[in-house]
Structures are given as C-alpha cells and as structure tokens.
C-alpha positions as CSV (number, residue, x, y, z in Angstrom):
1,M,132.2,44.6,-68.9
2,K,133.8,44.3,-72.3
3,A,136.4,41.6,-72.9
4,E,139.6,42.7,-74.6
5,G,139.3,42.8,-78.4
6,T,135.5,42.5,-78.3
7,D,133.1,44.9,-80.0
8,M,130.1,45.1,-77.6
9,A,127.9,46.3,-80.4
10,S,128.5,43.1,-82.4
11,T,127.6,40.7,-79.6
12,G,123.9,41.0,-79.9
13,I,123.7,41.0,-76.0
14,A,122.3,44.4,-74.8
15,E,124.5,46.4,-72.5
16,D,121.8,46.7,-69.8
17,I,121.4,42.9,-69.7
18,L,125.1,42.5,-69.2
19,K,125.0,45.1,-66.4
20,D,122.0,43.3,-64.8
21,C,123.8,40.0,-64.9
22,A,126.9,41.5,-63.2
23,A,124.8,43.1,-60.5
24,I,122.9,39.8,-59.9
25,R,126.1,37.8,-59.9
26,R,127.6,40.1,-57.3
27,R,124.5,40.0,-55.1
28,I,124.6,36.2,-55.2
29,H,128.3,36.3,-54.3
30,R,127.6,38.6,-51.4
31,E,124.9,36.2,-50.1
32,P,126.3,32.7,-50.7
33,E,124.5,29.5,-49.6
34,L,125.6,26.0,-49.1
35,S,124.4,22.9,-51.0
36,N,120.6,22.4,-50.7
37,Q,120.3,25.6,-48.8
38,E,120.1,28.0,-51.8
39,H,116.8,29.6,-50.7
40,R,117.7,33.3,-51.3
41,T,119.4,32.4,-54.5
42,R,116.3,30.5,-55.6
43,E,113.9,33.4,-54.8
44,L,116.2,35.8,-56.8
45,I,116.1,33.5,-59.8
46,L,112.4,33.0,-59.6
47,S,111.9,36.8,-59.4
48,E,114.2,37.4,-62.4
49,L,112.6,34.7,-64.6
50,K,109.1,35.9,-63.7
51,A,110.1,39.5,-64.6
52,A,111.4,38.3,-68.0
53,G,108.3,36.4,-68.8
54,I,109.9,33.0,-68.6
55,E,107.8,29.9,-67.8
56,I,108.8,28.5,-64.4
57,R,108.8,25.0,-62.9
58,T,109.8,24.2,-59.4
59,F,110.4,20.9,-57.6
60,P,108.8,19.9,-54.2
61,G,111.4,19.7,-51.4
62,S,114.1,21.1,-53.6
63,T,115.7,24.5,-54.3
64,A,116.1,23.7,-58.0
65,V,114.4,25.8,-60.6
66,A,113.7,25.1,-64.3
67,G,112.8,27.9,-66.7
68,L,111.3,27.4,-70.2
69,W,111.4,29.6,-73.2
70,P,108.7,28.2,-75.5
71,G,109.5,26.9,-79.0
72,R,107.2,25.8,-81.8
73,D,107.4,22.1,-80.7
74,R,106.5,22.0,-77.0
75,T,107.3,18.3,-76.7
76,R,111.1,18.7,-77.1
77,S,113.8,20.9,-75.6
78,I,117.5,21.6,-75.3
79,A,118.8,22.5,-71.9
80,F,121.4,24.7,-70.3
81,R,122.5,24.2,-66.7
82,A,124.0,26.5,-64.0
83,D,124.9,25.4,-60.5
84,M,124.0,27.7,-57.6
85,D,125.7,26.5,-54.4
86,A,128.8,27.8,-52.5
87,L,131.6,26.4,-50.3
88,P,132.2,26.4,-46.6
89,L,135.1,28.8,-46.9
90,E,135.8,32.3,-45.4
91,E,136.5,34.8,-48.2
92,T,139.6,37.1,-48.1
93,S,139.2,38.9,-51.4
94,G,138.4,42.3,-49.8
95,L,136.0,43.1,-52.6
96,P,133.0,45.3,-51.9
97,W,130.7,42.4,-52.7
98,A,132.6,39.8,-50.7
99,S,130.8,37.4,-48.5
100,K,130.7,38.3,-44.8
101,S,129.9,34.8,-43.7
102,Q,131.8,31.6,-43.4
103,V,130.5,30.6,-46.8
104,M,131.9,31.7,-50.1
105,H,131.4,31.4,-53.9
106,A,134.9,30.2,-54.5
107,C,134.0,28.0,-57.5
108,G,132.2,30.6,-59.7
109,H,128.7,29.2,-59.4
110,D,127.5,32.8,-59.0
111,G,128.9,33.5,-62.4
112,H,127.3,30.4,-64.0
113,T,123.9,31.5,-62.6
114,G,124.4,35.0,-63.9
115,I,125.2,33.7,-67.4
116,L,122.1,31.5,-67.5
117,L,119.9,34.3,-66.3
118,G,121.5,36.5,-69.0
119,L,120.6,33.9,-71.7
120,A,117.0,33.8,-70.5
121,K,116.7,37.6,-70.5
122,H,118.2,37.8,-73.9
123,L,115.8,35.2,-75.4
124,A,112.8,36.8,-73.8
125,R,113.8,40.3,-75.2
126,E,114.4,38.9,-78.7
127,G,111.1,37.1,-78.6
128,K,112.2,34.4,-81.1
129,A,110.5,31.1,-81.0
130,Y,112.9,28.3,-81.9
131,A,112.0,24.9,-83.2
132,V,111.9,23.5,-79.7
133,D,111.8,24.8,-76.1
134,I,114.9,26.2,-74.5
135,K,115.2,24.9,-70.9
136,F,117.2,26.7,-68.1
137,L,118.3,24.3,-65.3
138,F,119.3,26.1,-62.1
139,Q,120.8,23.3,-60.0
140,P,121.5,23.1,-56.3
141,A,124.1,21.0,-54.5
142,E,126.8,20.5,-57.1
143,E,129.5,20.7,-54.4
144,A,127.7,18.0,-52.5
145,G,127.8,15.8,-55.7
146,N,124.1,15.0,-55.7
147,G,122.3,18.0,-57.1
148,A,122.2,16.9,-60.7
149,K,121.2,13.4,-59.9
150,Q,118.3,14.6,-57.8
151,M,117.1,16.9,-60.6
152,V,117.1,14.0,-63.0
153,L,115.1,11.9,-60.5
154,D,112.7,14.9,-60.1
155,G,112.0,14.9,-63.8
156,A,113.9,18.0,-64.8
157,L,114.9,16.4,-68.1
158,E,111.3,15.7,-68.9
159,S,108.2,17.8,-69.7
160,P,109.4,18.6,-72.3
161,K,111.9,15.9,-73.1
162,V,115.5,17.2,-73.2
163,E,117.4,16.0,-76.2
164,A,120.7,17.8,-75.5
165,V,122.2,19.4,-72.4
166,F,125.0,21.8,-72.1
167,G,126.9,23.3,-69.1
168,L,130.0,25.4,-68.5
169,H,132.5,26.2,-65.8
170,G,134.6,29.3,-65.4
171,W,138.2,28.3,-65.7
172,P,140.9,30.7,-64.3
173,D,143.8,29.0,-66.1
174,L,142.3,29.8,-69.6
175,P,142.7,33.3,-70.9
176,L,139.7,35.7,-70.7
177,G,137.5,35.4,-73.7
178,T,138.4,31.8,-74.6
179,V,136.3,28.7,-74.6
180,G,137.6,25.2,-73.8
181,V,136.0,22.3,-75.6
182,H,137.0,18.7,-74.8
183,G,136.2,15.9,-77.3
184,G,135.9,13.3,-74.5
185,A,137.0,13.4,-70.8
186,V,136.6,16.8,-69.2
187,M,136.7,16.0,-65.4
188,A,137.3,13.0,-63.3
189,S,135.1,10.6,-61.4
190,V,135.2,11.2,-57.7
191,D,135.1,8.3,-55.2
192,N,136.1,8.6,-51.5
193,F,137.1,5.9,-49.1
194,E,137.7,5.2,-45.4
195,I,139.9,2.4,-44.2
196,A,140.0,1.3,-40.6
197,V,143.2,-0.7,-39.8
198,I,142.5,-2.7,-36.7
199,G,145.4,-4.0,-34.6
200,R,146.3,-4.6,-30.9
201,G,147.6,-1.7,-28.9
202,G,150.2,-1.6,-26.2
203,H,153.3,0.1,-24.9
204,G,155.4,2.1,-27.4
205,A,158.5,0.5,-25.9
206,Q,157.2,-3.0,-26.5
207,P,156.1,-3.1,-30.1
208,H,156.7,-6.9,-30.3
209,S,153.7,-7.4,-28.0
210,T,151.4,-5.4,-30.3
211,L,149.9,-5.4,-33.7
212,D,150.8,-1.8,-34.8
213,P,148.1,-0.3,-36.9
214,I,150.1,2.8,-37.7
215,F,152.9,0.7,-39.1
216,A,150.5,-1.4,-41.2
217,A,148.6,1.8,-42.4
218,S,152.0,3.3,-43.5
219,Q,152.7,0.2,-45.6
220,L,149.3,0.4,-47.1
221,V,149.7,4.1,-48.0
222,V,152.9,3.4,-49.8
223,A,151.6,0.2,-51.5
224,A,148.4,2.0,-52.7
225,Q,150.5,4.2,-54.9
226,S,151.3,1.1,-57.1
227,L,147.6,1.2,-58.1
228,V,148.6,4.2,-60.3
229,S,152.3,3.6,-61.0
230,R,152.1,-0.2,-61.7
231,S,148.5,-1.1,-62.2
232,T,147.2,1.7,-64.5
233,D,148.2,2.2,-68.1
234,P,150.5,5.3,-68.1
235,L,148.4,6.8,-70.9
236,D,145.3,6.7,-68.6
237,S,144.7,9.2,-65.8
238,A,144.4,8.2,-62.2
239,V,144.9,9.6,-58.7
240,V,144.9,7.9,-55.3
241,T,145.3,10.4,-52.5
242,F,145.3,9.8,-48.8
243,G,144.1,13.0,-47.2
244,Q,143.8,12.0,-43.6
245,I,145.6,9.7,-41.2
246,Q,144.2,9.6,-37.7
247,A,145.5,7.4,-34.8
248,G,146.7,7.5,-31.2
249,R,146.7,10.3,-28.6
250,T,150.2,10.3,-27.1
251,F,153.8,9.4,-28.0
252,N,154.4,6.2,-26.1
253,V,151.2,4.2,-26.7
254,I,150.6,2.1,-29.8
255,P,146.9,2.5,-30.6
256,E,144.3,-0.1,-31.4
257,E,143.2,1.4,-34.6
258,C,144.4,3.7,-37.4
259,L,141.9,5.5,-39.7
260,L,142.7,6.4,-43.3
261,R,140.6,8.6,-45.5
262,G,141.2,9.6,-49.1
263,T,139.9,10.0,-52.6
264,V,140.3,8.2,-55.9
265,R,140.0,9.9,-59.3
266,S,140.0,8.7,-63.0
267,H,138.7,9.6,-66.4
268,S,137.7,6.0,-67.4
269,P,134.9,3.8,-66.0
270,A,137.1,0.8,-66.4
271,V,140.0,2.4,-64.6
272,R,137.6,3.6,-61.9
273,E,136.5,0.0,-61.2
274,R,140.1,-1.4,-61.2
275,L,141.2,1.2,-58.7
276,R,138.3,0.3,-56.4
277,T,139.0,-3.5,-56.6
278,G,142.8,-2.9,-56.3
279,L,142.4,-0.8,-53.1
280,E,140.1,-3.4,-51.6
281,N,142.6,-6.2,-52.3
282,L,145.6,-4.2,-51.1
283,S,143.9,-3.1,-47.9
284,R,142.9,-6.7,-47.0
285,N,146.1,-8.4,-48.0
286,V,148.7,-5.9,-46.8
287,C,147.1,-5.7,-43.4
288,A,146.6,-9.5,-43.2
289,A,150.2,-10.1,-44.0
290,L,151.1,-8.2,-40.9
291,G,148.4,-9.9,-38.8
292,L,145.9,-7.0,-38.8
293,E,142.5,-6.4,-40.1
294,A,141.4,-3.8,-42.6
295,R,137.8,-2.6,-43.0
296,L,137.2,-0.5,-46.1
297,E,134.2,1.7,-46.7
298,W,133.8,3.0,-50.3
299,V,131.7,6.1,-50.9
300,E,130.8,6.2,-54.6
301,G,130.6,9.8,-55.9
302,C,130.3,11.3,-59.4
303,P,131.2,9.5,-62.6
304,A,133.7,11.0,-65.0
305,T,132.5,13.9,-67.1
306,L,132.7,12.5,-70.6
307,N,131.4,14.7,-73.4
308,D,129.3,13.2,-76.2
309,P,131.5,13.4,-79.3
310,E,128.7,14.9,-81.5
311,M,127.7,17.5,-78.9
312,A,131.3,18.4,-78.3
313,A,131.8,18.9,-82.0
314,L,128.6,21.0,-82.2
315,A,129.8,23.2,-79.2
316,R,133.2,23.6,-80.9
317,R,131.6,24.8,-84.1
318,A,129.4,27.2,-82.1
319,A,132.4,28.6,-80.2
320,V,134.3,29.2,-83.5
321,R,131.3,30.7,-85.0
322,A,130.9,33.2,-82.1
323,F,134.5,34.0,-81.3
324,G,136.8,32.7,-84.0
325,A,139.1,29.6,-84.1
326,A,141.8,31.3,-82.0
327,R,139.5,31.6,-79.0
328,C,138.4,28.0,-79.1
329,V,140.9,25.6,-77.4
330,E,141.1,22.0,-76.2
331,P,142.9,22.1,-72.9
332,R,143.9,19.0,-70.9
333,P,141.1,17.6,-68.8
334,S,141.1,18.1,-65.0
335,M,141.2,15.5,-62.2
336,A,138.7,17.6,-60.3
337,G,135.1,16.3,-60.2
338,E,131.7,17.6,-61.3
339,D,128.1,16.1,-61.0
340,F,127.1,17.2,-64.6
341,P,127.7,13.6,-65.8
342,F,124.4,12.6,-64.1
343,F,122.7,14.7,-66.8
344,L,125.0,13.2,-69.5
345,E,123.9,9.7,-68.5
346,N,120.4,10.5,-69.5
347,C,120.9,12.6,-72.7
348,P,123.8,13.6,-74.9
349,G,125.5,16.8,-74.1
350,A,128.8,18.7,-73.5
351,Y,130.4,20.4,-70.6
352,L,132.6,23.4,-71.5
353,W,135.2,25.6,-69.9
354,L,135.0,29.4,-69.9
355,G,138.2,31.4,-69.7
356,L,138.4,33.8,-66.8
357,G,142.1,34.7,-66.8
358,N,144.0,34.0,-63.5
359,A,144.0,37.5,-61.9
360,R,141.0,36.6,-59.6
361,G,142.8,33.6,-58.0
362,S,142.3,29.8,-58.5
363,L,139.1,27.8,-57.8
364,H,138.4,26.9,-54.2
365,N,140.7,29.7,-53.1
366,P,139.5,32.3,-50.5
367,R,140.6,35.2,-52.8
368,F,138.7,33.9,-55.9
369,D,136.1,36.0,-57.6
370,F,134.4,35.3,-60.9
371,N,135.5,37.7,-63.7
372,D,132.4,39.7,-64.8
373,E,134.0,40.3,-68.1
374,A,133.4,36.6,-68.9
375,L,129.7,36.9,-68.5
376,E,129.2,38.1,-72.1
377,T,131.3,35.3,-73.5
378,G,129.2,32.7,-71.6
379,I,125.9,34.1,-72.8
380,R,127.1,34.3,-76.4
381,L,128.5,30.8,-76.2
382,F,125.1,29.4,-75.1
383,L,123.3,31.5,-77.7
384,S,125.6,30.2,-80.5
385,I,125.0,26.6,-79.4
386,I,121.3,27.2,-79.8
387,E,121.7,28.6,-83.2
388,E,124.1,25.8,-84.2
389,K,121.9,23.0,-82.8
390,L,118.7,24.3,-84.2
391,G,120.1,25.8,-87.4
392,G,118.7,29.1,-86.6
393,A,115.2,27.6,-86.9
C-alpha cells in the first residue's frame, strides 16, 4: 500500500483506512456495473458512509449518492466527486478480484470511489469541523456522458451550496505518486455524428447509371480531414474521426445508401462549433456536387473539461504542499472526454490526474487494474485541497 519514497507514518491517513479502501476498491472491481445500473455499488457506498457517521443524501430514480461532513457554516460547501460506473468489456487481467462478467472497471472508477470513501472515513475519524461542509459526490453514468449533468439537475450542488468542486482521474501514463494539474484544458469535448449518404443503387458493372454513395462517402471522409488540417489553427487541438462505414451486402451491387459514424473532439468551445458547422457544410456540399444527398445527425456530448484558473492554482499549491514540487506536474491535456465539466459549468473547480504508473495497462484496456498504491496519494491530495481552500479553518 505504500508508494515508493513515502513514509506512511507522515501521511496522516491511518493504515487500516488504506487497507479498507483497497478492499472496497477490489470488491467494486469484482462486481462492476454499467452506467445507471450501479445498484450494488450504491448500497456499498451507503453502508460505508453510514458506518462512518457521514450524513447521506440520495436522489429519487438515481443511483447517485451525496455524503456530507458537517462544517460550522451549514449553508456552504466544497465538493469532491468520484464516478462509479464500468464499461461493457470482458476483463483479461487474471487477477483474483477480476470481474467474471462482460462488464469491467477498465477506467479506474473503482479506485476513484475508494479514494472518496477514504477521504470520508478519514474526516469522520479526525472529527474536525471545517469552516464549511465537505460534500462527497458519488456519481453514476460518467461513461454514458450524462451522470454529472443529471446530478446537477437533481440539486447535488445545492443544500448546501457548493462553492468549489474537485475531481480526479487515475492516469497510467504518469508515474506512481505524482499529481497532474492543468491550468486550463484537461480533456476534450465529445460530440458524435451520423451521416447518411443517399444515392441511387445499381449494378457494379454499370456505375454510370448509379449515384454511388460509397464513392461520395469516401470523398467526404477525405475532405473532412481538412477541418483539422486546413480549418483549425495548428496551435489548437481538434480531432475528426470516422469510426464506422457501413454500406452494401455484396461485391457487385452499388447500394442505395452509405452510413458514416464518427466523433469530433476539441479543447475550445469556438473550435467545437466551427467543426460542427464545417462538417455540416462539407457533408451537404461534397455530396451535392456528386448528385447525392447527405443527412447529418449531430449528437452533442460533453463540453471540454476546462479548469478554473484559480482553483487549478489552489490544487497545484495543495499538491506541492502534500508531496513536494517534484511530484506535481502539468502534462499535456488529453483528447479523451469526461462529463465533469457539467459540474464546472455551475461552480468553479478543477479536475486532476493521479499517477498510477503504467504497469497495470492503459485505460479502457481489458488488462487494466487501478493501482492500489495510488489510493493514499488521492486521499492526501483531496485532504490537502481542503486545507488549502479553507486555510485549515
């Protein structure tokens, strides 16, 4: 349980709490649940919070849970979030606590949940009343992209009012024991699209009598790359990916329709909007030039995760205070997505990366497992943020 170079006695986190967190984390890993189906996980969280003497709030029709450690001013709070859901993926890690179902914690949400429970247990044992309430947000459905938004709609940031919110994600590419703090963009916006290219089918040997949707779709796939290479500032980040092309059933028939599906990512709201407009224009005009029709369906997902500058600076001071400057880094942001920005749209906050080392595999990989040695670092990071934010008061 001890990270290399760390004196456990100096952390302030009791050894039995760390062992409990690891055991809970492994139990959640063994019994993963998909988005909005986190019923066993919810019951386990409720049981652990109740045993620790933490105030509990639940939400009708939701698996979300909010815990409260009372402060002196019960009208205000700062919040910490952990996501709970898993992925539809078959695990191949071979670990004793590996999932036996077709669902797997391949993104480390089991570790995030263990860290937040560890923070709650530590605060309850210490018994210190801070200036404001400390709120623990256990969020469902991050992988579905709508869990944070629903918690906001359900009032999770109210009663008492949240004035700052913090979250973290285990990051295999960062060394164990380090913390990644970004001053601005952390993760990308995520929008998906579906384009139906409508033509006129016919014999594969008589293409002149058809309007070939596969040919038109191919031109569109190539042209869409100009949205990044020729329409986006090279200093901005953007991705346009076609992940699926579906058309036809045999070799000698030109089909009536070709279906394209893909995803668009960016770190800037302005770039995000330009990509959407650009893809709409290209789809319509490229296909029209070839005599075909394009029908685009845009599925808006999560905004980019953009840290509040003041809260990011606070988190950086907290990380340096807890671990030293050498263990606090600012890595490049990711083009992967996250629904934490729905919290950030409603109050200032910061989203942080927790170094796991890469021995456990990459995220969304069937061999991945959260590194239990990082649990202590996560708890201490959140605790240091509380102290930095509230000045120890």
